[in-house]
C-alpha positions as CSV (number, residue, x, y, z in Angstrom):
1,M,-1.6,6.7,10.6
2,T,0.8,4.5,12.5
3,T,4.5,3.9,12.8
4,Q,4.3,0.3,13.9
5,S,5.1,-1.6,10.7
6,T,7.3,-4.4,11.7
7,T,4.6,-7.0,12.3
8,H,3.1,-6.8,8.9
9,Q,4.0,-9.0,5.9
10,W,4.7,-6.3,3.3
11,V,4.3,-6.7,-0.4
12,K,6.3,-4.4,-2.7
13,S,4.8,-2.9,-5.8
14,S,6.1,-4.7,-9.0
15,Y,7.0,-1.2,-10.2
16,S,9.3,-0.4,-7.2
17,D,12.5,-1.4,-9.2
18,N,12.2,1.7,-11.4
19,G,13.4,4.1,-8.6
20,G,10.2,6.1,-8.6
21,S,7.7,6.9,-5.9
22,C,6.6,3.4,-4.9
23,V,4.6,1.8,-2.2
24,E,4.3,-1.4,-0.2
25,W,1.1,-2.8,1.4
26,A,0.3,-5.5,3.8
27,P,-2.7,-7.3,2.3
28,R,-3.0,-10.1,4.8
29,T,-3.8,-7.6,7.5
30,A,-7.2,-6.9,5.8
31,S,-8.5,-10.4,6.7
32,T,-8.1,-9.8,10.4
33,T,-8.6,-6.0,10.7
34,G,-10.4,-4.9,7.6
35,M,-7.7,-2.4,7.0
36,V,-4.8,-2.3,4.5
37,P,-1.6,-0.7,5.7
38,V,0.4,1.2,3.0
39,R,3.9,2.7,3.3
40,D,6.6,4.3,1.2
41,S,8.8,1.4,0.0
42,K,11.9,3.6,0.4
43,D,11.2,4.4,4.1
44,A,10.4,1.0,5.7
45,S,10.7,2.5,9.2
46,G,8.5,5.5,8.4
47,P,4.8,5.9,9.1
48,T,2.1,3.9,7.4
49,L,-1.3,4.9,6.2
50,E,-4.2,2.4,6.9
51,V,-7.2,2.4,4.6
52,S,-10.2,0.1,4.6
53,A,-10.0,-2.9,2.4
54,G,-13.0,-1.7,0.3
55,V,-11.3,1.7,-0.3
56,F,-8.0,0.0,-1.2
57,S,-9.8,-2.3,-3.6
58,S,-11.5,0.6,-5.3
59,F,-8.2,2.5,-5.5
60,V,-6.5,-0.5,-7.2
61,A,-9.4,-0.9,-9.6
62,G,-9.1,2.8,-10.5
63,V,-5.4,2.5,-11.1
64,K,-5.9,-0.5,-13.4
65,A,-8.7,1.4,-15.2
66,G,-6.4,4.4,-15.8
67,D,-8.6,6.8,-13.7
68,F,-5.5,8.6,-12.3
69,G,-3.5,9.1,-15.5
70,T,0.1,8.1,-16.1
71,V,3.4,9.5,-15.3
């Protein structure tokens, strides 16, 4: 986990406008580091979690497939 998040180009979830628990990620970082930083969209200065690009890709595929249920 890191708190250095100002150098990344963050992408906000398309669902972030609903006021729920949303995230942002920095996908361009994966091409240079192999890691995808993820953070809480409501706390831009807070910590980030970095996961490997492969793990992030698998997570997104699981979300799209409905593997984690719905809220």
